[in-house]
C-alpha positions in Angstrom: 73.2 35.7 -19.3 69.3 35.0 -18.1 67.0 36.2 -15.1 67.2 34.3 -12.2 63.4 33.9 -11.8 60.6 33.5 -13.6 59.0 37.0 -12.3 62.0 39.2 -13.5 61.6 40.5 -16.5 65.3 41.1 -18.5 65.3 44.5 -19.9 68.7 45.2 -21.3 71.6 43.1 -21.6 74.8 42.8 -23.7 77.7 40.5 -23.5 78.7 42.0 -20.4 75.7 43.5 -18.6 72.5 42.6 -17.8 69.3 44.4 -16.2 66.3 42.4 -14.5 63.4 43.8 -12.8 60.6 42.1 -10.8 56.9 42.4 -11.1 55.0 42.1 -7.8 52.9 38.9 -7.5 49.7 38.9 -8.3 47.0 37.3 -6.0 44.7 35.4 -8.6 42.3 33.9 -5.5 41.7 37.7 -5.0 41.4 39.1 -8.0 39.0 35.8 -9.5 41.5 35.2 -12.2 41.8 31.5 -11.3 40.3 28.7 -13.0 39.8 26.1 -9.6 35.7 24.5 -9.9 33.1 25.2 -7.4 34.0 22.2 -4.7 37.9 23.9 -4.7 39.9 26.0 -2.8 42.1 28.4 -4.4 45.5 28.9 -2.7 47.9 31.8 -4.3 51.6 31.2 -4.7 54.3 33.0 -5.8 53.9 33.7 -9.4 50.8 31.3 -9.5 48.2 29.5 -8.0 46.9 25.9 -6.9 43.5 24.3 -6.6 42.5 22.2 -3.5 39.5 20.2 -3.3 37.5 20.6 -0.3 36.0 17.5 1.0 32.4 18.0 2.3 29.4 15.9 2.0 25.5 16.2 0.8 22.7 16.0 2.8 21.8 12.6 3.8 25.7 11.7 3.9 28.3 12.4 6.6 31.9 12.1 6.4 33.8 9.3 7.8 37.8 8.9 7.0 37.7 10.9 3.9 34.4 8.9 2.6 30.9 10.4 2.4 28.7 7.5 4.2 25.5 7.2 3.8 22.8 8.3 6.9 20.9 5.0 8.2 18.3 7.5 9.4 16.1 4.6 10.0 18.4 3.2 12.6 19.2 6.3 13.9 15.7 7.6 14.4 16.0 10.8 12.7 13.1 10.4 10.2 9.8 11.9 10.4 7.7 8.7 9.5 4.0 8.9 11.3 2.7 5.9 13.4 1.3 4.2 10.3 4.2 4.0 8.3 7.7 2.3 8.0 10.7 3.6 7.5 12.9 2.6 4.7 16.4 3.7 4.2 17.6 5.3 0.8 21.0 6.3 -0.3 21.4 10.1 1.1 17.5 10.0 2.4 14.4 7.5 3.2 10.8 6.9 2.5 7.4 6.8 4.7 5.8 3.5 3.4 2.1 2.9 4.7 2.0 0.0 6.6 -1.4 -1.0 5.0 -3.3 -0.1 2.1 -6.4 1.9 1.7 -9.2 0.8 -0.6 -10.1 2.8 -3.8 -12.1 5.5 -2.8 -10.2 6.5 0.4 -6.5 7.9 1.3 -3.8 7.9 3.9 -3.5 10.4 6.2 -0.3 11.2 7.9 -0.9 8.7 11.7 -1.5 6.1 8.3 -5.2 6.1 8.3 -7.6 5.7 5.7 -9.8 8.3 5.4 -12.7 8.8 3.1 -11.5 11.3 -0.6 -14.2 13.9 -0.5 -13.8 13.8 -4.8 -16.3 16.6 -5.2 -13.9 19.5 -4.1 -10.4 17.2 -5.1 -11.5 16.0 -8.2 -11.7 18.6 -11.5 -15.4 18.5 -12.8 -16.2 15.1 -11.5 -20.0 15.3 -13.0 -21.3 17.0 -16.1 -23.2 20.0 -16.5 -26.5 20.0 -15.1 -25.5 17.7 -12.1 -24.5 17.9 -8.4 -21.8 16.3 -6.8 -22.4 14.6 -3.8 -19.8 13.0 -1.7 -20.0 9.6 -0.2 -18.4 7.1 2.2 -15.5 5.8 -0.4 -17.1 7.4 -3.8 -19.4 10.1 -5.6 -22.3 10.3 -7.2 -24.1 12.6 -9.7 -27.2 13.9 -9.5 -29.2 16.4 -11.6 -29.3 19.6 -10.9 -33.3 20.9 -9.2 -34.0 24.1 -9.5 -37.7 25.5 -8.6 -39.1 27.3 -11.3 -42.4 29.4 -10.9 -45.7 28.4 -12.2 -45.6 28.9 -15.8 -42.3 27.9 -16.2 -39.8 24.6 -16.2 -36.2 23.6 -16.3 -34.4 23.7 -19.0 -32.9 19.8 -20.3 -29.5 20.9 -19.1 -31.2 22.1 -15.5 -29.5 25.1 -15.4 -32.5 27.7 -16.1 -36.0 28.0 -16.1 -37.7 28.5 -19.4 -41.0 29.2 -20.3 -44.1 26.8 -20.7 -46.2 27.5 -24.0 -49.4 26.3 -22.7 -50.8 27.0 -26.2 -48.5 24.3 -27.9 -48.4 22.1 -25.4 -52.4 22.1 -24.6 -52.3 22.5 -21.1 -54.4 26.1 -21.5 -57.9 25.9 -20.5 -59.4 27.8 -22.8 -62.9 27.3 -23.4 -64.9 26.9 -26.6 -64.6 29.9 -28.9 -61.7 31.0 -27.2 -58.2 31.7 -28.8 -55.0 30.8 -26.7 -52.3 33.2 -26.7 -49.4 32.2 -24.7 -47.8 34.8 -22.3 -44.4 34.8 -20.5 -45.2 32.1 -17.5 -48.8 32.2 -18.6 -51.0 32.5 -21.2 -54.3 34.6 -22.2 -57.9 33.4 -23.9 -58.9 35.8 -25.9 -62.2 35.2 -28.1 -62.0 34.6 -31.8 -63.6 37.1 -34.6 -66.8 37.1 -34.5 -67.4 36.5 -30.5 -67.9 37.8 -27.7 -68.9 37.7 -24.1 -72.3 37.6 -23.3 -72.7 39.6 -20.3 -76.5 38.7 -19.9 -76.5 34.9 -20.1 -77.4 33.3 -17.2 -74.0 31.2 -16.9 -72.5 34.6 -15.8 -73.9 33.1 -12.5 -71.5 30.2 -13.0 -68.8 29.1 -10.8 -65.3 31.1 -11.1 -62.6 28.9 -12.3 -60.1 30.8 -10.1 -57.2 28.4 -11.2 -58.0 29.8 -14.7 -58.6 33.6 -14.1 -55.1 33.6 -12.2 -53.0 31.0 -13.7 -49.9 30.8 -11.6 -50.8 33.1 -8.5 -53.2 31.3 -6.4 -50.9 28.0 -5.4 -47.2 27.1 -5.6 -47.3 23.9 -7.7 -50.6 23.3 -8.6 -54.3 24.6 -8.6 -57.3 22.2 -8.8 -60.9 24.0 -9.2 -63.6 23.5 -6.6 -67.0 25.0 -6.6 -66.9 27.9 -5.1 -63.3 27.9 -4.9 -59.9 26.0 -5.0 -57.6 23.8 -4.0 -53.8 24.0 -3.8 -51.9 20.5 -4.3 -48.1 19.4 -4.3 -46.4 17.3 -6.7 -44.2 14.1 -5.0 -41.9 15.1 -2.3 -43.1 18.1 -1.1 -46.3 18.4 1.1 -49.0 21.2 1.5 -47.7 24.2 3.8 -50.2 25.4 7.1 -51.0 28.4 4.5 -52.4 26.1 2.0 -50.6 27.7 -0.6 -47.0 27.1 -0.7 -45.1 23.3 -1.1 -42.6 22.4 1.8 -40.7 19.5 1.2 -40.7 16.0 2.9 -37.9 15.0 4.7 -38.1 11.0 3.5 -35.8 9.9 5.5 -37.9 10.2 8.7 -39.6 7.2 7.4 -36.1 5.3 7.3 -36.5 4.3 3.7 -32.9 3.6 3.2 -31.3 0.1 4.7 -28.3 2.2 6.2 -28.0 6.2 5.7 -30.4 8.4 4.3 -29.6 11.7 3.3 -32.4 14.0 2.5 -32.6 16.4 -0.4 -34.5 19.0 -2.0 -37.8 17.0 -3.2 -36.2 13.8 -3.0 -34.0 11.3 -0.7 -30.5 9.6 -1.5 -29.6 6.6 0.4 -25.7 5.6 1.2 -24.2 2.8 2.5 -21.9 2.7 5.4 -17.7 1.5 4.9 -17.6 -2.1 4.2 -21.2 -2.1 2.1 -22.2 -0.7 -1.3 -25.4 0.2 -2.5 -27.7 -2.3 -4.6 -29.6 -1.4 -7.7 -32.6 -0.8 -6.1 -31.2 2.4 -4.4 -32.1 1.5 -0.9 -30.2 -1.6 0.2 -26.6 -2.1 1.5 -25.1 -5.0 0.3 -21.4 -6.5 2.3 -18.5 -6.1 0.5 -16.6 -9.0 0.5 -13.1 -7.9 0.5 -11.7 -10.8 0.5 -12.5 -11.6 -2.9 -12.3 -8.4 -4.5 -9.1 -7.2 -3.0 -6.2 -6.6 -6.0 -3.9 -7.5 -3.7 -3.6 -9.9 -0.8 -5.2 -8.8 2.5 -3.8 -11.5 4.6 -0.9 -13.9 4.9 -2.8 -17.2 5.4 -6.5 -16.6 5.2 -9.0 -14.1 4.7 -12.4 -14.1 6.3 -15.0 -11.9 5.5 -17.4 -10.6 8.0 -20.1 -8.0 7.6 -18.6 -4.4 6.3 -15.4 -5.5 6.9 -12.5 -8.6 6.9 -10.3 -10.4 9.9 -7.5 -12.2 8.9 -7.1 -16.4 10.1 -3.6 -17.9 10.9 -3.5 -22.1 11.0 -5.0 -23.5 13.9 -1.4 -24.6 15.1 2.1 -23.5 15.2 1.4 -20.0 14.3 0.1 -16.6 16.3 -1.2 -13.5 15.1 1.1 -10.7 14.4 0.4 -6.9 15.8 -0.4 -6.0 12.1 -3.2 -8.0 12.3 -2.4 -9.3 8.9 0.6 -11.9 8.9 1.3 -15.0 10.9 4.3 -15.0 13.2 5.8 -18.8 14.4 5.1 -19.8 17.5 8.8 -21.2 19.3 7.0 -24.4 21.4 10.0 -24.8 22.3 10.9 -21.2 24.1 7.4 -21.2 25.5 7.2 -24.8 27.0 4.0 -26.0 24.9 5.6 -28.7 23.3 5.1 -32.8 24.5 9.1 -33.9 24.3 9.9 -35.9 27.3 13.0 -35.5 29.4 14.9 -37.4 27.5 14.2 -36.1 24.2 15.4 -32.4 22.9 12.9 -30.0 21.5 13.9 -28.1 18.2 11.6 -25.3 16.8 10.6 -25.2 13.0 8.3 -23.1 11.1 5.1 -23.8 12.4 5.7 -26.9 14.7 8.5 -28.5 16.5 10.3 -31.6 16.1 11.7 -33.6 19.3 14.7 -35.8 18.7 16.7 -38.6 20.3 20.5 -38.0 20.9 21.9 -41.6 21.4 25.4 -42.7 21.0 25.9 -46.8 19.1 27.8 -49.1 21.1 31.5 -48.9 21.6 31.0 -44.8 22.0 30.3 -43.0 24.9 28.5 -39.1 25.1 30.7 -36.2 25.5 28.0 -33.4 25.0 24.3 -33.0 24.0 25.4 -33.7 20.5 28.4 -35.5 20.3 29.4 -39.2 20.7 33.1 -40.5 20.6 34.4 -43.6 20.1 35.9 -45.8 22.9 38.8 -47.1 22.1 39.5 -50.5 20.8 43.1 -51.2 20.0 42.2 -55.4 19.3 39.2 -54.7 17.0 39.7 -53.9 13.8 36.1 -53.3 12.9 35.7 -51.3 15.9 39.0 -49.4 14.3 37.1 -48.5 11.2 34.4 -46.9 12.5 34.3 -42.7 12.7 36.3 -41.6 15.5 33.2 -39.0 16.6 29.5 -38.7 15.8 27.9 -35.2 16.1 24.6 -34.6 15.4 23.4 -30.9 13.8 19.8 -29.6 13.2 18.9 -27.4 10.3 15.8 -26.0 8.8 14.7 -24.3 5.8 11.8 -23.1 3.6 10.2 -25.0 0.6 10.7 -21.5 -1.7 14.3 -22.2 -0.8 16.5 -21.4 -3.8 18.5 -24.1 -5.3 21.0 -25.1 -5.5 22.0 -24.2 -2.2 24.6 -24.5 0.3 23.4 -26.2 4.1 26.0 -27.2 5.5 30.4 -26.9 5.6 32.8 -29.9 6.9 36.5 -29.5 7.9 38.8 -30.3 10.5 39.4 -27.8 13.2 41.9 -26.6 13.6 43.3 -27.3 9.9 47.1 -28.0 9.2 49.1 -27.6 6.2 49.0 -31.1 4.3 45.2 -31.8 5.4 43.4 -33.3 2.6 39.7 -34.6 3.0 37.4 -36.8 1.2 33.4 -36.3 1.5 30.5 -38.2 1.3 26.5 -39.2 2.0 26.4 -42.8 3.2 23.1 -42.6 4.1 19.7 -40.4 4.0 20.2 -39.3 0.2 18.3 -42.7 -1.4 15.8 -39.9 -3.8 19.1 -37.8 -4.5 17.8 -34.5 -3.3 21.5 -33.3 -1.9 25.0 -33.6 -3.0 28.8 -32.7 -1.6 31.6 -30.6 -3.2 35.1 -30.1 -1.7 35.6 -26.2 -1.6 39.5 -27.1 -0.7 41.9 -29.6 0.6 40.3 -29.2 3.7 37.0 -28.1 3.3 33.8 -29.6 1.8 30.1 -28.4 1.2 26.7 -30.5 1.3 24.3 -28.9 -1.2 20.4 -29.4 -1.3 20.0 -29.0 -5.1 16.4 -30.4 -5.7 13.4 -28.5 -4.8 11.3 -29.5 -2.3 8.0 -28.4 -2.7 6.2 -29.8 -0.2 7.4 -30.0 3.8 9.4 -32.9 4.5 11.5 -34.6 7.0 15.4 -35.9 6.2 18.0 -37.3 8.3 21.4 -37.7 6.3 25.1 -39.0 7.0 27.8 -36.8 6.1 30.8 -38.5 6.2 34.5 -36.9 6.1 37.5 -38.8 5.9 40.6 -37.1 7.3 43.8 -37.9 5.7 46.6 -36.2 8.1 50.2 -37.7 8.0 49.7 -40.6 6.5 46.5 -41.6 8.6 42.7 -41.7 7.5 40.7 -40.8 10.2 36.9 -41.0 9.6 34.2 -38.5 11.7 30.6 -38.1 11.2 27.7 -35.6 10.8 24.7 -37.0 11.3 22.4 -34.3 10.2 18.2 -33.6 10.3 17.0 -31.4 7.6 13.8 -29.8 8.3 11.8 -28.1 5.0 8.9 -26.4 6.8 6.1 -24.3 5.1 6.9 -20.6 3.7 6.4 -18.1 6.8 3.4 -16.1 6.8 
């Protein structure tokens, strides 16, 4: 004897008696003792539990028929790309690609416009120690720091501080004969040599007093020049003497237009810089036009780049193309659609890349025209030569570009409708003398025409593709007369 249920416990049994006791069911989902994964849902059962998978999609996907499919935010217009950006869908998301490329020194803002990069604030230490960074349009310059030192001091080699000028060592002192020069911070002192003293009784005491010597660095901001009975202050290049006759004021050299374009005045000097599309020549004054067409790393224009002062413009071939709204690529003009062709009333206009063709569809003798592109043979039961001619002639027009990948299947031919037991034979009896085309039988009732030689220049072909249909023991011939136009690559 045994207990019937798994959750019953057999406590006592003998050959005649057995006692079974039941346990209370444990809810593993509530007690968190289950082993379900994060993407599974725990469902309690009597004496156990089961894990059921929960179907949910990540961001950028939507659930459809139990499968997570990518959401095309570009098609749904749920992206946040700016006016100057092109949305490109990716698996589960999208990217915003700029429509135009910026030159070096510029960056694209959220609207797709190229704006100048302030390298002085965005680049860590663009200039070495002792130099100031000055941002310019499309670049920056490093200029040595200029500090104003009092008379008797000059700037250190790195331009970071003022150091004392040793007038005694450099020989710039004005101590007279018999005097000894002693350097002082910011100045110097003239003392008599041992064995000498000032002669106060001599007549030279009435001589001119050199105020510049007596009060060095105190009378003038920059240079002191002694004059009979007085003195005169002067300034170095880039400064002019102030109204008080002592101090020096910075000269704004930009007032005299020393630069061919833009001028920035700086303390004691000036800096020339150029507008966008120009660069500063080695003379530091003249701006020269940048030839973007010759310096561009990538192709700025699809067909032709024309340099203009300060910029560039794109041009298209003179016939068959017009400029696209982006100003860079050329788009084909459909002369047939806008009516700018010169085809006659009896001709059919066919548009190709960069031009058009005027085609005449005429039916040979013993044929009648049944549509704009089809001719059918007139019944001729007593004329054997007529009976061997194609039952139907159909005209087709195909257009491809020179960069087409070969071999390329360009045309299919077969009976419509096709019946069981149909068999065809296809060939190119005319127009393939140079061997650019070939045929291949895909199955018993379908054939294909291939372009298997590269055509590197624009060219027109007219080929006849003949199909012989064997149906119920009888051969019927059909002819496809195909115009193949190989045009230049799109621009």
